[in-house]
C-alpha positions as CSV (number, residue, x, y, z in Angstrom):
1,M,20.6,5.9,19.8
2,T,18.6,4.3,17.1
3,K,17.8,6.7,14.2
4,I,14.4,6.3,12.6
5,T,13.8,8.5,9.6
6,F,10.4,9.3,8.1
7,I,10.5,10.4,4.4
8,G,7.1,12.0,3.7
9,A,6.6,12.9,7.4
10,G,3.8,15.3,6.4
11,S,1.5,12.2,6.2
12,L,0.3,13.4,9.6
13,G,-1.9,10.6,10.9
14,F,0.5,7.9,10.0
15,T,3.5,9.6,11.4
16,R,1.9,10.4,14.7
17,G,0.5,6.9,15.1
18,L,3.8,5.1,14.3
19,V,5.9,7.4,16.5
20,R,3.5,6.7,19.4
21,D,3.8,2.9,18.7
22,L,7.6,2.7,18.4
23,L,8.2,4.7,21.6
24,T,6.3,2.1,23.6
25,F,9.0,-0.5,23.0
26,P,12.0,-0.3,25.4
27,T,14.3,-0.8,22.4
28,M,13.2,2.5,20.9
29,R,12.1,4.7,23.7
30,D,15.3,6.8,23.4
31,A,15.3,6.8,19.6
32,H,16.3,9.7,17.4
33,I,13.2,10.4,15.3
34,C,14.1,12.4,12.2
35,L,11.3,13.8,10.1
36,M,11.7,14.8,6.5
37,D,9.2,16.3,4.0
38,I,9.2,18.8,1.1
39,N,6.3,20.8,2.6
40,A,7.8,23.0,5.4
41,E,4.4,23.8,6.9
42,R,3.3,20.2,7.3
43,L,6.8,19.2,8.5
44,D,6.6,21.8,11.2
45,F,3.3,20.3,12.4
46,A,4.6,16.8,12.3
47,Q,7.6,17.8,14.4
48,R,5.6,19.6,17.0
49,S,3.0,16.8,17.2
50,C,5.7,14.1,17.6
51,Q,7.4,16.2,20.2
52,K,4.1,16.4,22.0
53,I,3.9,12.6,22.1
54,V,7.5,12.4,23.4
55,D,6.6,14.9,26.2
56,M,3.4,13.2,27.1
57,G,5.1,9.9,27.5
58,G,8.2,11.3,29.3
59,Y,10.4,9.5,26.8
60,P,14.1,10.2,26.4
61,A,13.7,10.3,22.6
62,K,14.8,13.2,20.3
63,V,12.8,14.6,17.5
64,T,14.4,16.6,14.6
65,A,13.1,17.8,11.3
66,T,14.7,18.7,8.0
67,L,13.8,19.5,4.4
68,D,17.1,17.9,3.3
69,R,16.8,14.2,2.4
70,A,20.5,13.5,2.6
71,E,20.6,14.9,6.1
72,A,17.6,12.8,7.2
73,L,19.1,9.6,5.8
74,Q,22.6,10.1,7.2
75,G,23.3,7.3,9.7
76,A,19.7,6.1,9.8
77,D,18.9,2.6,11.0
78,F,15.3,2.5,9.7
79,V,13.6,4.5,7.0
80,M,9.8,4.8,6.7
81,C,8.5,6.1,3.4
82,T,5.0,7.6,2.8
83,I,5.2,10.0,-0.2
84,L,3.0,11.3,-2.9
85,V,4.8,12.5,-6.0
86,G,2.8,15.5,-7.2
87,S,-0.3,16.9,-5.5
88,T,-3.8,15.7,-6.1
89,E,-3.9,18.2,-9.0
90,V,-1.5,15.8,-10.7
91,W,-3.0,12.5,-9.5
92,R,-6.6,13.6,-10.4
93,H,-5.8,13.2,-14.1
94,D,-5.0,9.5,-13.7
95,I,-8.6,9.1,-12.8
96,E,-10.4,11.8,-14.7
97,I,-8.8,11.1,-18.2
98,P,-9.8,7.4,-18.1
99,K,-13.3,8.3,-17.0
100,K,-13.8,10.2,-20.2
101,Y,-13.1,6.9,-22.0
102,G,-15.5,5.0,-19.8
103,V,-12.9,3.5,-17.4
104,D,-14.2,4.0,-13.9
105,F,-11.8,3.9,-11.0
106,N,-12.7,3.9,-7.3
107,V,-9.2,4.5,-5.9
108,G,-6.7,4.3,-8.8
109,D,-3.5,4.3,-6.9
110,T,-2.3,0.7,-7.1
111,R,-3.3,-1.0,-10.3
112,G,-5.0,-0.4,-13.7
113,T,-4.3,2.6,-15.9
114,A,-4.4,5.0,-13.0
115,G,-2.1,3.0,-10.8
116,I,0.3,2.5,-13.8
117,F,0.7,6.3,-14.2
118,R,1.1,6.9,-10.5
119,A,3.9,4.3,-10.6
120,L,5.6,5.9,-13.5
121,R,5.8,9.2,-11.6
122,T,6.8,7.6,-8.3
123,I,9.3,4.9,-9.2
124,P,12.1,7.3,-10.2
125,V,11.8,9.1,-6.8
126,M,11.7,5.8,-4.8
127,V,14.8,4.6,-6.7
128,S,16.6,7.8,-5.9
129,I,15.7,7.3,-2.2
130,V,17.3,3.8,-2.1
131,K,20.3,5.1,-4.0
132,D,20.7,7.8,-1.4
133,M,20.3,5.1,1.3
134,E,23.2,3.2,-0.3
135,K,25.3,6.3,0.1
136,Y,24.2,7.6,3.6
137,C,22.8,4.5,5.5
138,P,23.7,1.3,3.5
139,D,22.8,-1.0,6.4
140,A,19.4,0.6,7.1
141,I,16.1,-1.2,6.5
142,L,13.4,0.6,4.4
143,L,9.8,0.0,5.3
144,N,7.6,1.3,2.5
145,Y,4.0,2.4,2.9
146,T,3.8,4.3,-0.4
147,N,1.5,3.1,-3.3
148,P,1.5,1.5,-5.8
149,M,3.2,-0.9,-3.3
150,A,4.1,-3.9,-5.5
151,M,5.5,-1.9,-8.4
152,L,7.6,0.4,-6.2
153,C,9.0,-2.5,-4.2
154,R,9.8,-4.4,-7.4
155,A,11.6,-1.4,-8.9
156,M,13.6,-0.7,-5.8
157,N,14.6,-4.4,-5.4
158,R,15.7,-4.4,-9.1
159,E,17.9,-1.3,-8.7
160,S,19.3,-1.5,-5.2
161,S,20.7,-3.9,-2.6
162,I,19.0,-2.1,0.3
163,Q,17.0,-4.4,2.6
164,L,13.3,-3.4,2.3
165,T,9.8,-4.6,2.5
166,G,6.4,-3.0,1.7
167,L,3.8,-2.9,4.4
168,C,0.0,-2.8,4.0
169,H,-2.9,-2.8,6.5
170,S,-5.2,-5.1,4.5
171,V,-4.0,-8.5,5.7
172,Q,-4.5,-7.9,9.4
173,G,-7.5,-5.7,8.9
174,T,-9.4,-8.3,6.9
175,A,-8.4,-11.1,9.2
176,S,-9.9,-9.2,12.1
177,M,-13.1,-8.4,10.0
178,L,-13.6,-12.1,9.2
179,A,-13.1,-13.1,12.9
180,N,-15.8,-10.6,13.8
181,W,-18.1,-12.1,11.2
182,I,-17.9,-15.6,12.8
183,G,-17.8,-14.4,16.4
184,A,-14.2,-15.5,17.0
185,P,-11.7,-13.7,19.3
186,M,-8.8,-12.6,17.1
187,D,-6.2,-14.2,19.4
188,E,-7.8,-17.6,18.5
189,I,-7.4,-17.1,14.8
190,T,-4.5,-18.3,12.7
191,Y,-4.1,-18.0,9.0
192,T,-1.8,-18.4,6.0
193,C,-2.2,-15.5,3.5
194,A,-0.3,-15.2,0.2
195,G,-0.5,-13.7,-3.2
196,I,0.3,-10.1,-4.2
197,N,-0.4,-6.8,-2.5
198,H,-4.2,-6.1,-2.3
199,Q,-4.8,-9.4,-4.0
200,A,-3.5,-11.9,-1.5
201,F,-5.8,-14.7,-0.3
202,Y,-6.3,-16.6,2.9
203,L,-5.2,-20.0,1.9
204,K,-5.9,-21.2,5.4
205,Y,-8.1,-19.5,7.9
206,E,-8.6,-21.4,11.2
207,W,-10.2,-20.9,14.6
208,N,-8.4,-22.8,17.3
209,G,-6.8,-25.0,14.7
210,K,-10.0,-25.9,12.8
211,D,-10.9,-24.7,9.3
212,A,-13.1,-21.7,9.7
213,Y,-14.1,-21.4,6.0
214,P,-17.4,-23.3,6.5
215,L,-18.3,-20.6,9.1
216,L,-17.3,-17.8,6.7
217,R,-19.4,-19.3,3.9
218,A,-22.4,-19.3,6.1
219,A,-21.7,-15.8,7.4
220,V,-21.6,-14.2,3.9
221,E,-25.1,-15.5,3.2
222,K,-26.4,-13.2,6.0
223,P,-27.7,-10.0,4.3
224,E,-26.0,-7.6,6.7
225,I,-22.6,-9.3,6.2
226,Y,-23.1,-9.7,2.4
227,K,-23.8,-6.0,2.0
228,E,-20.7,-5.0,4.0
229,E,-18.3,-6.3,1.4
230,I,-20.4,-7.0,-1.8
231,V,-17.5,-7.3,-4.2
232,R,-15.3,-9.4,-2.0
233,N,-18.1,-11.6,-1.0
234,E,-19.0,-12.2,-4.6
235,M,-15.3,-13.1,-5.3
236,F,-15.3,-15.4,-2.3
237,K,-18.4,-17.2,-3.5
238,A,-16.8,-17.7,-6.9
239,L,-13.2,-18.4,-6.1
240,G,-13.5,-20.2,-2.8
241,Y,-10.9,-18.1,-0.9
242,Y,-11.2,-14.7,0.7
243,V,-9.1,-11.8,-0.7
244,T,-7.4,-9.2,1.5
245,E,-8.1,-5.7,0.2
246,S,-11.4,-3.9,0.3
247,S,-14.3,-4.2,-2.2
248,G,-13.6,-0.8,-3.6
249,H,-10.0,-1.6,-4.5
250,N,-10.8,-5.1,-5.7
251,S,-13.6,-3.9,-8.0
252,E,-11.0,-2.3,-10.2
253,Y,-8.6,-5.2,-10.2
254,N,-10.7,-7.5,-12.4
255,W,-13.3,-7.5,-15.2
256,W,-16.4,-8.3,-13.3
257,F,-17.8,-5.2,-11.5
258,R,-16.9,-1.9,-13.1
259,K,-17.4,-2.4,-16.9
260,R,-21.1,-1.2,-17.1
261,P,-23.0,1.4,-15.1
262,D,-25.6,-1.1,-14.0
263,L,-22.9,-3.4,-12.6
264,I,-21.3,-0.4,-10.8
265,E,-24.6,0.5,-9.3
266,K,-25.3,-3.1,-8.2
267,Y,-22.0,-4.0,-6.8
268,C,-20.0,-0.8,-6.1
269,T,-22.3,1.8,-4.5
270,D,-24.4,0.0,-1.9
271,G,-21.8,-1.6,0.4
272,T,-21.9,-0.7,4.1
273,G,-18.2,-1.4,4.8
274,W,-15.3,1.0,4.3
275,N,-15.2,2.6,0.8
276,P,-17.9,0.5,-1.1
277,G,-16.6,1.6,-4.5
278,E,-17.9,5.0,-5.5
279,Y,-16.0,6.8,-8.3
280,A,-12.8,8.6,-7.2
281,Y,-13.5,8.0,-3.5
282,I,-9.9,8.3,-2.2
283,L,-9.1,11.3,-4.5
284,K,-12.0,13.1,-3.0
285,E,-10.8,12.2,0.5
286,Y,-7.3,13.5,-0.3
287,Q,-8.7,16.7,-1.7
288,K,-10.8,17.2,1.4
289,T,-7.7,16.7,3.7
290,E,-5.7,19.1,1.7
291,N,-8.3,21.8,2.5
292,T,-8.8,20.9,6.1
293,W,-5.6,19.6,7.6
294,K,-4.6,23.0,9.1
295,D,-7.9,23.2,11.0
296,E,-7.5,19.6,12.2
297,A,-4.0,20.4,13.4
298,V,-5.2,23.3,15.5
299,K,-8.0,21.1,17.0
300,W,-5.4,18.3,17.7
301,F,-3.2,20.5,19.8
302,A,-6.2,22.1,21.6
303,K,-7.1,18.7,23.1
304,E,-5.8,18.0,26.6
305,T,-4.9,14.4,25.4
306,P,-4.7,14.6,21.6
307,I,-3.6,10.9,21.2
308,S,-3.7,7.8,23.3
309,L,-0.2,6.5,24.2
310,E,-1.4,2.9,24.1
311,R,0.4,0.9,21.5
312,G,-1.5,0.2,18.2
313,H,-1.1,-2.6,15.7
314,E,1.0,-1.1,13.0
315,Y,3.5,-3.6,11.7
316,A,6.5,-1.2,11.4
317,A,7.1,-0.7,15.1
318,Y,7.0,-4.4,15.8
319,I,9.4,-5.1,12.9
320,M,11.9,-2.5,14.1
321,N,11.7,-3.9,17.7
322,A,12.4,-7.4,16.4
323,V,15.4,-6.3,14.4
324,L,16.7,-4.4,17.5
325,G,16.6,-7.7,19.5
326,G,13.1,-7.7,20.8
327,E,10.5,-10.4,20.2
328,V,10.5,-12.2,16.9
329,F,7.6,-10.8,14.8
330,Q,5.6,-12.4,11.9
331,F,3.8,-10.2,9.4
332,N,2.8,-10.3,5.7
333,G,5.3,-8.3,3.7
334,N,6.0,-7.5,0.1
335,V,9.2,-9.2,-0.9
336,P,10.9,-10.6,-4.1
337,N,9.6,-14.0,-5.1
338,R,12.6,-16.2,-4.5
339,K,10.8,-19.6,-5.0
340,L,8.2,-18.5,-2.4
341,I,5.1,-18.8,-4.6
342,T,6.1,-21.4,-7.1
343,N,3.6,-20.7,-9.9
344,L,4.4,-17.0,-10.1
345,P,7.6,-15.7,-11.9
346,D,10.8,-15.4,-10.0
347,D,11.7,-12.1,-8.4
348,V,8.4,-10.4,-8.9
349,C,6.9,-8.7,-5.9
350,V,4.7,-11.1,-3.8
351,E,3.0,-10.7,-0.4
352,V,3.7,-13.6,1.9
353,P,4.3,-14.4,5.6
354,V,7.6,-13.0,6.8
355,F,9.4,-13.6,10.1
356,T,11.7,-10.9,11.4
357,N,14.5,-11.0,14.0
358,K,17.9,-9.5,14.5
359,A,19.1,-11.1,11.3
360,G,16.4,-9.3,9.2
361,F,13.6,-10.7,7.1
362,H,12.8,-14.4,6.6
363,P,10.0,-14.9,4.0
364,V,8.0,-18.1,4.2
365,H,7.8,-20.6,1.3
366,V,4.1,-21.0,0.4
367,G,4.2,-23.2,-2.7
368,A,1.7,-23.1,-5.6
369,L,-1.5,-21.0,-5.4
370,P,-4.8,-22.5,-6.5
371,P,-5.2,-21.9,-10.3
372,Q,-8.2,-19.6,-10.0
373,L,-6.2,-17.3,-7.7
374,V,-2.8,-17.4,-9.6
375,A,-4.7,-16.5,-12.8
376,L,-5.7,-13.1,-11.3
377,N,-2.3,-12.6,-9.6
378,H,-0.4,-13.4,-12.8
379,L,-2.2,-10.9,-14.9
380,S,-1.5,-8.2,-12.3
381,V,2.1,-9.2,-12.0
382,M,2.8,-9.0,-15.7
383,T,1.3,-5.5,-16.0
384,E,3.4,-4.5,-13.0
385,E,6.5,-6.0,-14.7
386,M,5.8,-4.0,-17.9
387,T,5.2,-0.8,-15.9
388,V,8.4,-1.1,-13.9
389,E,10.5,-1.8,-17.1
390,A,8.8,1.2,-18.7
391,A,9.6,3.5,-15.7
392,L,13.2,2.4,-15.7
393,T,13.7,2.7,-19.5
394,G,11.3,5.4,-20.6
395,D,9.7,3.1,-23.2
396,P,6.1,4.4,-24.0
397,T,5.2,1.2,-25.8
398,L,5.5,-0.7,-22.6
399,V,3.2,1.8,-20.9
400,Y,0.7,1.1,-23.6
401,H,1.1,-2.7,-23.4
402,A,0.6,-2.5,-19.6
403,C,-2.6,-0.5,-20.0
404,C,-3.9,-2.9,-22.6
405,Y,-4.1,-5.5,-19.8
406,D,-5.8,-3.3,-17.3
407,P,-8.9,-5.5,-16.8
408,V,-11.3,-2.5,-16.6
409,A,-9.9,-0.7,-19.6
410,A,-9.8,-3.9,-21.6
411,S,-13.4,-4.7,-20.8
412,V,-14.7,-1.3,-22.2
413,L,-12.2,-0.1,-24.7
414,S,-10.6,-1.2,-28.0
415,L,-6.8,-1.3,-28.4
416,A,-7.0,1.9,-30.5
417,E,-9.0,3.6,-27.8
418,I,-6.5,2.5,-25.1
419,R,-3.7,3.9,-27.2
420,Q,-5.5,7.2,-27.5
421,M,-6.1,7.4,-23.8
422,V,-2.5,6.5,-23.0
423,N,-1.2,9.2,-25.3
424,E,-3.5,11.8,-23.6
425,M,-2.2,10.7,-20.2
426,L,1.4,10.8,-21.3
427,A,0.9,14.3,-22.6
428,Q,-0.8,15.4,-19.3
429,N,2.1,13.9,-17.3
430,Q,4.9,15.3,-19.5
431,P,6.3,17.6,-16.7
432,Y,6.6,14.6,-14.4
433,L,7.6,12.1,-17.1
434,P,10.0,13.9,-19.4
435,Q,11.7,10.6,-20.4
436,F,8.6,9.5,-22.3
437,N,7.6,10.4,-25.8
438,S,4.1,10.0,-27.2
439,L,3.2,6.7,-28.8
440,T,3.5,6.5,-32.5
441,A,0.2,6.0,-34.3
C-alpha cells in the first residue's frame, strides 16, 4: 500500500482536490492517505472530507490523520507540503510594515522584502521536515507547494539529500490562457518554458509545430485581452517572451509598475484577469478564509455531490503515478541548476521542464536564456541566495543586503530607509526569528 502524506493537510481545497486526483489512478486507488496538520479542527475536516471522497468513489484506500509529524512521515512514499508558518496575523506585518515606507505589495509571499521575511520564518521549518524525512522515510519524494517556492527548495536542497521538487500552477495555467487567446485547442499546443519560479518564460510557444508568438503579439493588441493581464502584456511587449505568473505577482518582481501611485493605478488596479494587483490582495483573501472556512465546510458536506470525482490537472498526482510505474509525465518543476540554464549560477533553484518515471526526476537542459530575461532572473536568484544563507546562518546583514535588491523597495527607498525598515521587520518577527539580532547602525 503506497503511503502518501500531506503536511499542512488543513489547506482544505488543495488537499481535497489532490486526493480526488490521485485516487483516479490505478496505481494509487488503494493508497494510505495520511493527513497531518497542527490545527486539530481543520485536520478533522480534512480527514472527513477525504474519507467522503473515498466513499463516493468506492476506493479501497485508507485515510488517517495525526497531529504528530513523525508518525505521518514514518514509511511514507510521497510527501506533499502546503504549510503557513504563523497565521495571517504574523504574515500581515510583512506587507503592512513596508507599506508605511512606501513599498506596495500585491501578494508578498514569494519575493521582495515581504517574501524574504516569509522565507526566513519558513526555511527552518521546511529544513526540519526534510531532516525528519531522512530519519523516517529516506526514500520518499517531497512535492512542495509552499511559498516562497524557490527559496524553500534551494534551502532544502542545500541541507538534505531528499529527492524533491517544487510545483506551481502558473506554467500550465498561463499556457492554457495563451491558447485561449489565439483560439487554439490546448492539446495542439507545445512549449518550452524555463527560468525561475513565477518568472519563467515561454522560450517556444507553438501551435501544431508552428511558432504561435506572432498570433500572441496580435492578440495582446486587442483591448479586451490587453486589459486581462496589463502588467504581463506590457512585459511581453518589452521583452519579447511571455512570463508565467500573474500580473499581480509580476508587478512586484521588477521596478516598472509599483513605484508610484499613478503607475499602480494605471497598471495594477484595472486588470480583468485573476488578481490584477491591488494592495495586499492575497492577505485579504486568507483573512477572509480564516473567518469563513467552518461555514464553507458545513456547506460542503451538505451537498449531495460535494466534489466531482473526475480527475483534474494537478501535477502531483501525475508525478506520483509516473514514479509508481504509470505513464511517463512531463511537467515544469523547481530543481537545482545543474548546468540546465547555463547563464544562471550552478545549484540555484530554477524552473525547467522535467520528465518523471520510475527512476525519479529527469530535468531538461535548456541552455542560455535571452539576456533581457536572464537579467531579471539573475537579480531574483541572488536575492534568494542571500536570503537562504541568512536563514541558515542567522546573519541579519544578509537580510538587509537581500532587501536592498528588492526592486520595489530599491525604487522608492534609500539604503538608510531600507535598513530602518528591515530593523522594524526583524523586531516584529523576533518571536519567529530568535536567531537574528537587529542590524547595527
